[in-house]
PAKE-350474 format. One line per 4 residues: number of its first residue (from 1); their letters; for each residue x, y negated, z of C-alpha. Coordinates in Angstrom, 2 decimals. Example, Ala and Ser with C-alpha at 12.3 -4.5 7.8 and 13.67 -1.06 7.14 Angstrom:
<nodes>
1) as) 12.30/4.50/7.80 | 13.67/1.06/7.14
</nodes>
This chain:
<nodes>
1) vikk) 119.61/-86.62/105.75 | 117.49/-87.49/108.66 | 120.41/-89.91/110.12 | 120.56/-91.29/106.73
5) iqgy) 117.02/-92.45/106.48 | 117.10/-93.68/110.19 | 119.73/-95.87/108.92 | 117.25/-98.06/106.84
9) vpgy) 113.96/-96.85/108.55 | 114.77/-96.60/112.27 | 111.33/-95.29/113.32 | 111.63/-92.25/111.07
13) rvkt) 111.38/-88.72/112.96 | 111.18/-85.45/112.30 | 108.08/-83.65/114.08 | 108.41/-80.13/113.33
17) tpqf) 111.30/-77.72/112.12 | 111.25/-77.22/108.40 | 109.18/-73.98/107.44 | 110.75/-72.31/104.46
21) ntek) 108.60/-70.28/101.91 | 111.19/-68.31/99.75 | 108.32/-66.83/97.62 | 107.02/-70.02/96.60
25) kmvm) 110.57/-71.77/96.75 | 109.22/-74.54/99.19 | 109.88/-76.24/102.10 | 107.41/-78.03/104.55
29) mqte) 108.04/-80.25/107.50 | 106.17/-82.93/109.04 | 107.66/-86.42/109.60 | 106.35/-89.39/111.47
33) vega) 107.49/-92.86/110.78 | 106.89/-96.05/112.89 | 107.28/-99.23/110.73 | 109.69/-102.16/112.11
37) gdyl) 106.32/-104.42/112.26 | 108.21/-107.26/111.05 | 105.46/-108.34/108.51 | 103.24/-105.03/108.37
41) psya) 101.86/-103.30/111.37 | 103.87/-100.54/112.94 | 101.58/-97.82/111.69 | 102.47/-98.74/107.95
45) gnld) 105.81/-96.99/108.39 | 105.35/-95.14/104.81 | 105.30/-98.66/103.28 | 108.78/-99.40/105.05
49) iinq) 110.16/-96.40/103.53 | 108.77/-97.34/100.14 | 110.26/-100.88/100.44 | 113.51/-99.73/101.60
53) aaia) 113.71/-97.11/98.74 | 113.07/-100.03/96.31 | 115.56/-102.27/97.68 | 118.07/-99.24/97.48
57) vaer) 117.50/-98.58/93.89 | 117.52/-102.45/92.95 | 120.92/-102.68/94.57 | 122.25/-99.68/92.99
61) faqk) 121.11/-100.78/89.55 | 122.83/-104.42/90.17 | 125.88/-102.38/91.25 | 125.81/-100.44/88.04
65) lgeg) 125.33/-103.82/85.97 | 128.02/-105.31/87.54 | 130.22/-102.61/86.64 | 129.14/-103.17/82.89
69) a) 127.31/-99.84/82.70
</nodes>
């Protein structure tokens, strides 16, 4: 999953190993994102992820429309 995210957000890094809490059925981990710095400051990497996710959803939606869904 990390490599997949890095494919569209190159500054994405995992800072800690996942911590599993089986009692609460949770997984916790820390990540760090350095943005591309194209239009927004590099410290706004979370916005790069949001924008890239929106683009991916729009592309999938357009693809489904093209298939006649």
